[in-house]
N, C-alpha and C positions, 0 to 999 in steps of 0.2 A: 330823612333824618339818619337812617342807618348808613346811607352812602356817605353823608358828611362825617359821621363817627369813624368810618373806615379811614378817612384821611387825617383826622385830628385826634382820635382816641387810640386805645390800646387794649388788647385782650389780657386776661389774667396770665396765661403762660408767657405772653410777650412781655408783660411787666416784670415777671420773675427773671426772664432772660436779660432784660435791660439792667436790672439790679446786679445780677451775677457778673455780667460783662463789665459794668462800671467798676465793681470792686476789684476784679482781676486786673483791668487796665490801670486802675489807681496804683496798685502795688508794682506792676511791671514798669509803668512809666516813672514811678517814683524811684525805682531801682536804677533805671537808665539815667535819670537826672542826677542821682547820688553819685554814680560812677563817672559819667562823662558830661554832666551839666556845666561844670565850671569851664571845661575846655570848649564846649559848643558855644556858650555865651560870649567867651572872650575872643573867639576867632572871627574876624570879619570876612573870611573867605566865602565866596558864593556857594561853594559846595556845602559848607557847614550850615549856611542859612537855608539852603534847599533841604537839608536833612531835617532841620528843626521844623520847617513848614510841612514836610511829609509826615513827620511824627505827629504833629498836631492834627493833620487830616485823618491819619489812621486812628488816633484816639477818638476823634469825634464820630467817625463812621462806625467804629467797632462797638461803641456804647449805645448806639441808636437802634440796633436790631436790624431785621431784614428790610423793613419799610419804615423809614424815619417819619415820625409823627410829632405833633405838638405835645401830646401827653407823654410820649417816650422821652422827648427832650427835657421836659420839666421833671420827670422821674429821675433821669440820669443826673440832672443838675442838683436835685435834692439829695440824691445818694452821695454825690461828691461833697456837698456841704456837710452832710452828716458825718462822713468819714473824717473830714478835716477837723470838725469839732471834737470828735472822739479822740483823735490822736493829739490834738492840741491840749486836751484835758489830761491825757496820759503824760505828756511832756512836763506838765506842771507838778506831777507827783515827785516826791523825794527819792527817785530811783536813779542812781548814778548811770546805769546803762542807757536809760532813756534821755537823760539830760546831757550826757557827754556827746559832743558832735563827733562824727567819724572823721578820719584823717582826710578822706576825699572831699569832705565838705568844709574844710578849714582854709583860711587864707594862706597864700604861699608867697614868700619873699622872692622877688625877682632880681633885686639889686640892693646892695648895701654900700654906703659911702661911695656911690658912683661906680661901683664895680658889679657887673652883671654876673649872675649865677647861671651859667650855661646849662647846668644840669636841671635847674628849676624850669628854664625855658623849654627844655626837651620834654620834661614830664607834663607840662601844661599844654604842649602842642603849639606853642608860640614860636615865632622866629624873631631875629633881631630887628628886621624892618617893622614888624608888627609892634614891637616894644617901642621903637623910636617914633612910630606914629602916635602912640599914646603919650609919649613924652613931649612931642611937639604940641599936641593939643593942650597939654598942661603948661605950655610956655617955657619948656626946658630946651635950651640950646647947647648945653654942655653937661657932661656927666657929673662934674663937680658941683652942680647946682642941686643935686639930689642927695638926700641922706638915706632915704628908704623908698623903694618901689615895691608895692604889694599887689598881687593878684587876689582880689576879693572873691568870696564864695559865689557871688552873683555874676562873676566874669568881668567885672570892671577893674581897672587898674588905678590904684591910688598912688599918688606921688607926694611924698613929704619932702619939702624943700630943705636944703642945707641952711645953716645959720641959726636954727632953733633946735635946742636939745630935744631928743625924743624921749618922752616919758615911758618908763617900762610898761605901764598899763596900756599903752598904744599897741603892744604886742599880744594882747589877749586874743585868743582864737587864731593865732598864727602858728603854722607848723615850725617846729624847731626854734621856738621863741628864745630858749636859753642860749642857743648858739648865736642867734642874731644879736641878743643882748650883749654877749661877749664881744662880738665884732664892733658893735656901736661903742662900747666902752673903750676898746683899744683905739678907735678912731676919734675919741673925745666927743662923740655925738650923743652920748647917753645922759639923761637928766641926773642931777645930783642925788635924787631920791632913789636911784637904782639900788642902793645897798639895802633898802628897806623892803624891796619887793622881790619875790622869787616866783618865776613863771611856773604854771601848773605842770609843764612837761620837763622841768629841770631834772637832770640826772642826779643820782645820789652822790653826795660829797664824800670823798675819800678821807682817810685819817689825816692826810697831809693838808687838808683844807681845799684841795682843788677838786674839780669835777672829774668824773671818770670818763667823760667823752671829750676828745680833743676838738678844737675849733678848726674846721676846714677852711682853707684859703679860698677867697672869692676869686672868680675869674675876672680878668680885665674886660673892658667893653669891647667885645668882638675880637679879642686877642686870645693868646694862649693862657692857660690857667696860671694864676699868680702874677700876670703882667697887667699893667694898667695903662691905657691909652688916654692921652690928655684931651682928646677931642673926637667928635663924630665925623670929621671931614672925610677920613678915609672910608668909613662905612657908607657914607652917602655916595661916594664915587663908585664904590664896588656895587652898590645896589642900583 
C-alpha cells in the first residue's frame, strides 16, 4: 500500500511545493500571455506554435514537482481553479484599476476602409500575407469589401464588411477607438448614432470644438503611407 501511495500520493512538503510552484507559474504565465499572448495566438508560423507548445509543457512540468503523481496533479488543478475564482471575484469589484483592461490586452485595428495600418501589423507581429490569409478565409477578395479589420485580444482577426455602417459601440475595447471613429466618419462608414457616443479613450476636446489629437493617415494596402491600391493582385504576385 505504501508503494502504491508513492506513485499516486504526495507528502506534506511536496504538497506545499506544488502549491507554491502553481501560484508562481500562474502569475508568470499570466504576464507572458498579457504581453505576447495576442501575437502568439494570431501568428500561424510553426515557430510560434512550437513556442506555445513548449510553454504549456514547461507549465505542466513545473507545477507537478519532482515526481508527478495523481495527488500532485489534482492539487495543482485545484490551486489554479482557486486562483481563477479569486481574481474573477476581484475583477467584479468596482475598482477602475482592476476592471480596466491593459493596452496589450485590447483589440487592435489592422485596416480601416480597406487601407492597412502597417504600423499596427508591425506591432502585432503580423505580415501582409498573414493578413490576406485571414481576409481570404472571410471571403474577401478586394480591399474595398472591408470597412474594418480588427485583431481581437484572443488572436483572431475579425472582418467587418463594407456596405453596412459601423456602430460606434462596435469599437468598445479597441485601441485608439476615437481615431478609428474619425476615420470611419470621414469615409462615410460610421453609423448615424455616432454623434451620441464618445469612446472611453477619446482625447480631451479643445475650446475650438476639435480634438487635441490629429487623425493619422492610414497606409494603403501594401503600398506607401497615404496611398491606396485598388486590388491585391500585385501583392499576390509578390508573395
